[in-house]
N, C-alpha and C positions, 0 to 999 in steps of 0.2 A: 870208177866214175866219181864216187863220193870223194875219194882222195884228191882227184883232179879239181873238183868243184871247191873243196875245202882249201886247196892250195891257191885257187884263183881268188877266193874271198879274202884269205890272209894277205895275199899280194896287194889286193885293192885297199884293204885297211892300212897296210904299211905305207902305200903310196899316198893315200889321202892324209894320213897322219903326218907324213913327211912334208907334204904340200902345205898343210895347215900350220905346222911349226915354222916352215919357211916363210909363209905369208906374215905370220906374227912377228918374225924376226925382221922382215922388211918394214913392217909397220913401226916397230921400235926404232929402226935405223932412220926412217923418214921423220919420226917425231923428234929424234935427237938432232937431225940435221935442221929441221924447222926451228927448234928451240935455239940452236946455235946461231942461226941467221937472225932471229929476233934479238938475241942478246948482243950480237954484233951491231945491229941497227941502234939499239939503245946506247951502246958504247959510243957510236959515231955521233949521235944526237946529244950525248951527255957533255955539253959544253956551256959556256956562259954566253947567253944571247943578250946583246946590249944595244939599246937605242939611245942616241945622243941628241941633245938639244941645247939651245942657248936662250937665256932670258935676261932682260934688262929691266931695271926698276929704279925709280927716283923716289926717295923718302925725305920727308921733312921731320926732323927730330926736335922736339921742344920739351923743356923741363923747367919748372919753377919751384923755388923753395922759399918758404917764409923764414925770415931771420929776425932776431930781436923781438921774439914773441909775436911774429907775423906782422910786425909794424912795417917791415920792408920786404918786398918780393924780389928775389934774385933769380934772374932767368938765364937760360942758356939754350942755344938752338944750333942746328946744323943741317945742311942739305947733304944727303947721302946718295950717291949714284952707285948702283950695284949691277955688275955684270956677272952672271953665273952660268957655269957649265953644268948641265944636268944629265945624268945617265940613269936609265931604268933598265935593270937587268934581271934575267932569270937564270939561275944556276941549275941547268938541267941535269948536272951530275948528281943532284940531290933528289931526283925523282925516285919515289918508292914504288916498286912494282912486284908482281908475282906472276910467274909463268906456270900455268896449269896445263901440263902436257896431256893429262887424261881427257880434259874437255876442250883441248886445243884453244885456250883462251889466254890472252895477255891482259892482266888486270893492273891498271894504274891505280895505286892506292892513295898517293898524295903527290900533288904538283907543288914545287917550292913557291913560296910567296915572292913577289917582286921585291927587288932591292933598289931603292931610290937613293941616289947619291947627288948631293948639291954642293958644288964648290964655288962659293961666291967670292968676288973680288970687290973690295970696298974702296970708294974714293970719297973723301970728306971735303965739302966746300962751305964757304960762308959760315965758318964756325965762330959763334959769338957766345961769350960766357962772362958772367959777372965775377968780380974778384971773390965775392962771398959764395959763389956757386960754380966752381970750376969743373971742367970735364974730368971725370974719373974713370977708372977701369969698369965700374958697374954700368956706366953710361954706354960704353962700347959693347959690353955684354948684352945690355938691353936692346941695343940697336940690332945686333947680330941675331938675337933670338926672334925679334919682331920680323926681320927680313926673312929669316928661314921659314917662319910660319906662313908668311905671305906667299913666298915662292912655292912652298909645298902645296898650298891651295891652288895656285895657278897650274902647277904641274899636273895635279890630279884632274883638273878640269880641261886640260889641253889635249891636243891630238897626239902629243908625245906618248901619253899613256896608252891610248888606243893603238898607236903604231907598234908599241912594244908588245901589246897583247896579240896583235896580228902576227908578229914574228914568232911569238910563242906557239900560236895555233899552227903556223906553217911548219914548225919543227915537229909538233905532235902529229900532224897529218902524215908524216913519214911512218909513224907507228901503224896508222890505219892502213896505209897502202901495202906495207910489207905483210901484215897479218892477213889482210884480204887476199893477197896474191897466194898465200900459203894455205888458204882455206880455214884460217883461224878467226877468232872473234876478239875485238878490242873492247874492253870494259873500263868504265870509270865510275866510281861510287856505286859499284855493283850494277850499273846500267850498261847494256850493250850499245856501242856506237855503230849504227847501221849504215851511216853515210857521212860525207864530209860536211853536209849542212848542219847536222847535229854537232859535229866537232867545232864548227864555226860559231856556235852559240856560246861565246866566251863567258857570259854571265852564269849560265848553267854549269859550264865546265869547272869554273874556279870556285864555285860555292862548296 
Protein backbone atom coordinates (compact mmCIF):
# COMPACT_ATOMS: atom_id res chain seq x y z
CA UNK A 1 0.00 0.00 0.00
CA UNK A 2 2.80 2.35 0.88
CA UNK A 3 4.53 1.57 -2.40
CA UNK A 4 1.36 2.39 -4.31
CA UNK A 5 0.88 5.65 -2.37
CA UNK A 6 4.52 6.60 -2.92
CA UNK A 7 4.16 5.86 -6.61
CA UNK A 8 1.08 8.08 -6.84
CA UNK A 9 2.85 10.92 -5.02
CA UNK A 10 5.91 10.67 -7.30
CA UNK A 11 3.64 10.58 -10.36
CA UNK A 12 1.80 13.71 -9.17
CA UNK A 13 5.09 15.53 -8.51
CA UNK A 14 6.37 14.63 -11.98
CA UNK A 15 3.10 15.75 -13.60
CA UNK A 16 2.98 19.07 -11.70
CA UNK A 17 6.67 19.70 -12.41
CA UNK A 18 6.12 19.01 -16.10
CA UNK A 19 3.07 21.26 -16.21
CA UNK A 20 4.93 24.02 -14.34
CA UNK A 21 7.85 23.88 -16.76
CA UNK A 22 5.47 23.73 -19.68
CA UNK A 23 3.61 26.84 -18.48
CA UNK A 24 6.89 28.66 -17.93
CA UNK A 25 7.95 27.78 -21.44
CA UNK A 26 4.63 29.03 -22.80
CA UNK A 27 5.09 32.29 -20.86
CA UNK A 28 8.53 32.76 -22.41
CA UNK A 29 7.17 32.04 -25.88
CA UNK A 30 4.34 34.55 -25.36
CA UNK A 31 6.80 37.17 -24.11
CA UNK A 32 9.01 36.62 -27.13
CA UNK A 33 6.02 36.86 -29.46
CA UNK A 34 4.79 40.04 -27.77
CA UNK A 35 8.28 41.54 -27.87
CA UNK A 36 8.55 40.72 -31.57
CA UNK A 37 5.17 42.34 -32.29
CA UNK A 38 6.20 45.51 -30.46
CA UNK A 39 9.53 45.66 -32.29
CA UNK A 40 7.69 45.22 -35.59
CA UNK A 41 5.34 48.08 -34.70
CA UNK A 42 8.29 50.32 -33.84
CA UNK A 43 9.87 49.42 -37.17
CA UNK A 44 6.66 50.28 -39.04
CA UNK A 45 6.33 53.63 -37.27
CA UNK A 46 10.04 54.40 -37.68
CA UNK A 47 9.70 56.76 -40.60
CA UNK A 48 9.96 60.45 -41.36
CA UNK A 49 6.67 62.20 -40.53
CA UNK A 50 6.51 65.46 -42.48
CA UNK A 51 4.03 68.33 -42.47
CA UNK A 52 4.33 70.90 -45.27
CA UNK A 53 3.26 74.53 -45.50
CA UNK A 54 3.72 77.72 -47.53
CA UNK A 55 4.54 81.22 -46.30
CA UNK A 56 4.72 84.54 -48.14
CA UNK A 57 6.35 87.71 -46.87
CA UNK A 58 7.15 91.22 -48.16
CA UNK A 59 10.21 92.98 -46.74
CA UNK A 60 11.60 96.46 -47.25
CA UNK A 61 15.37 96.57 -46.96
CA UNK A 62 17.11 99.87 -46.28
CA UNK A 63 20.73 100.71 -45.64
CA UNK A 64 22.56 104.01 -45.37
CA UNK A 65 26.25 104.72 -45.12
CA UNK A 66 28.05 107.92 -44.30
CA UNK A 67 30.84 108.88 -46.68
CA UNK A 68 33.43 111.64 -46.64
CA UNK A 69 33.38 111.81 -42.87
CA UNK A 70 29.58 111.48 -42.70
CA UNK A 71 29.19 114.63 -44.77
CA UNK A 72 27.11 112.68 -47.26
CA UNK A 73 24.64 109.87 -46.62
CA UNK A 74 24.55 107.21 -49.34
CA UNK A 75 21.41 105.10 -49.21
CA UNK A 76 20.18 101.91 -50.80
CA UNK A 77 16.88 100.09 -50.53
CA UNK A 78 14.89 97.26 -52.05
CA UNK A 79 11.53 95.58 -51.78
CA UNK A 80 11.89 91.83 -51.28
CA UNK A 81 9.06 89.37 -51.86
CA UNK A 82 9.65 85.96 -50.33
CA UNK A 83 7.75 82.75 -51.01
CA UNK A 84 8.89 79.91 -48.81
CA UNK A 85 8.13 76.21 -48.65
CA UNK A 86 8.36 74.97 -45.07
CA UNK A 87 8.46 71.43 -43.75
CA UNK A 88 8.38 70.22 -40.17
CA UNK A 89 9.41 66.62 -39.70
CA UNK A 90 10.07 64.04 -37.03
CA UNK A 91 12.45 61.22 -37.91
CA UNK A 92 10.86 58.45 -35.88
CA UNK A 93 13.62 56.02 -36.81
CA UNK A 94 15.64 57.91 -34.19
CA UNK A 95 13.31 57.06 -31.31
CA UNK A 96 15.25 55.55 -28.42
CA UNK A 97 13.41 52.82 -26.53
CA UNK A 98 13.83 49.80 -24.27
CA UNK A 99 11.68 46.67 -24.17
CA UNK A 100 11.41 45.32 -20.62
CA UNK A 101 10.12 41.75 -21.07
CA UNK A 102 10.19 40.99 -17.34
CA UNK A 103 7.81 43.83 -16.47
CA UNK A 104 6.05 43.79 -19.86
CA UNK A 105 6.85 47.44 -20.49
CA UNK A 106 7.82 49.45 -23.56
CA UNK A 107 9.90 52.40 -22.36
CA UNK A 108 10.29 55.32 -24.75
CA UNK A 109 13.54 56.96 -23.67
CA UNK A 110 13.78 59.83 -26.16
CA UNK A 111 11.66 61.29 -28.94
CA UNK A 112 13.68 63.01 -31.70
CA UNK A 113 13.42 66.76 -31.92
CA UNK A 114 11.49 68.33 -34.76
CA UNK A 115 13.38 69.25 -37.91
CA UNK A 116 12.25 72.53 -39.48
CA UNK A 117 13.35 73.18 -43.05
CA UNK A 118 12.72 76.54 -44.73
CA UNK A 119 13.31 76.87 -48.48
CA UNK A 120 12.74 80.54 -49.44
CA UNK A 121 12.55 81.97 -52.97
CA UNK A 122 13.58 85.64 -53.17
CA UNK A 123 12.37 88.24 -55.67
CA UNK A 124 13.90 91.73 -55.54
CA UNK A 125 11.97 94.81 -56.71
CA UNK A 126 12.51 98.56 -56.75
CA UNK A 127 16.21 98.23 -56.01
CA UNK A 128 17.77 101.65 -55.55
CA UNK A 129 21.39 102.20 -54.63
CA UNK A 130 23.77 105.16 -54.56
CA UNK A 131 26.96 104.94 -56.56
CA UNK A 132 28.88 105.29 -53.28
CA UNK A 133 26.86 102.58 -51.55
CA UNK A 134 26.10 99.79 -54.06
CA UNK A 135 24.48 96.44 -53.26
CA UNK A 136 27.03 93.87 -52.16
CA UNK A 137 27.03 90.21 -51.18
CA UNK A 138 26.76 91.12 -47.50
CA UNK A 139 23.48 92.94 -48.20
CA UNK A 140 21.92 89.83 -49.72
CA UNK A 141 23.25 87.73 -46.84
CA UNK A 142 21.74 90.17 -44.36
CA UNK A 143 18.38 90.04 -46.15
CA UNK A 144 18.37 86.23 -46.17
CA UNK A 145 19.27 86.06 -42.49
CA UNK A 146 16.52 88.54 -41.53
CA UNK A 147 13.96 86.72 -43.67
CA UNK A 148 14.84 83.32 -42.22
CA UNK A 149 14.57 84.61 -38.64
CA UNK A 150 11.20 86.22 -39.37
CA UNK A 151 9.85 83.10 -41.07
CA UNK A 152 11.04 80.87 -38.25
CA UNK A 153 9.05 82.95 -35.74
CA UNK A 154 5.97 82.66 -37.92
CA UNK A 155 6.38 78.92 -38.34
CA UNK A 156 6.74 78.36 -34.59
CA UNK A 157 3.61 80.41 -33.92
CA UNK A 158 1.60 78.85 -36.75
CA UNK A 159 -0.79 75.90 -36.97
CA UNK A 160 1.82 74.11 -39.05
CA UNK A 161 3.80 73.33 -35.91
CA UNK A 162 0.76 72.08 -33.98
CA UNK A 163 -0.32 70.01 -37.00
CA UNK A 164 3.12 68.38 -37.08
CA UNK A 165 2.88 67.61 -33.37
CA UNK A 166 -0.58 66.08 -33.89
CA UNK A 167 0.84 63.79 -36.57
CA UNK A 168 3.62 62.80 -34.19
CA UNK A 169 1.11 61.93 -31.46
CA UNK A 170 -0.95 59.96 -33.99
CA UNK A 171 2.09 57.79 -34.73
CA UNK A 172 3.00 57.40 -31.05
CA UNK A 173 -0.57 56.33 -30.27
CA UNK A 174 0.12 53.17 -32.27
CA UNK A 175 2.63 52.18 -29.58
CA UNK A 176 -0.03 52.65 -26.92
CA UNK A 177 -2.61 50.59 -28.82
CA UNK A 178 -0.30 47.63 -29.48
CA UNK A 179 1.11 47.52 -25.93
CA UNK A 180 -2.37 47.81 -24.44
CA UNK A 181 -3.70 44.99 -26.62
CA UNK A 182 -0.86 42.72 -25.45
CA UNK A 183 -1.32 43.56 -21.78
CA UNK A 184 1.88 45.60 -21.69
CA UNK A 185 2.51 49.13 -20.39
CA UNK A 186 3.80 52.11 -22.35
CA UNK A 187 6.12 54.49 -20.47
CA UNK A 188 7.74 57.82 -21.33
CA UNK A 189 10.14 59.62 -19.01
CA UNK A 190 9.58 56.74 -16.55
CA UNK A 191 5.87 57.64 -16.37
CA UNK A 192 3.19 55.12 -17.43
CA UNK A 193 0.82 56.26 -20.17
CA UNK A 194 -2.56 54.95 -19.06
CA UNK A 195 -4.77 56.47 -21.77
CA UNK A 196 -4.69 58.36 -25.06
CA UNK A 197 -5.60 61.61 -23.30
CA UNK A 198 -2.25 61.57 -21.52
CA UNK A 199 -0.53 60.82 -24.80
CA UNK A 200 -2.27 63.78 -26.45
CA UNK A 201 -0.72 66.13 -23.90
CA UNK A 202 2.09 67.04 -26.27
CA UNK A 203 3.64 69.65 -23.97
CA UNK A 204 4.20 67.04 -21.26
CA UNK A 205 5.29 64.33 -23.72
CA UNK A 206 7.98 66.38 -25.44
CA UNK A 207 9.54 67.87 -22.32
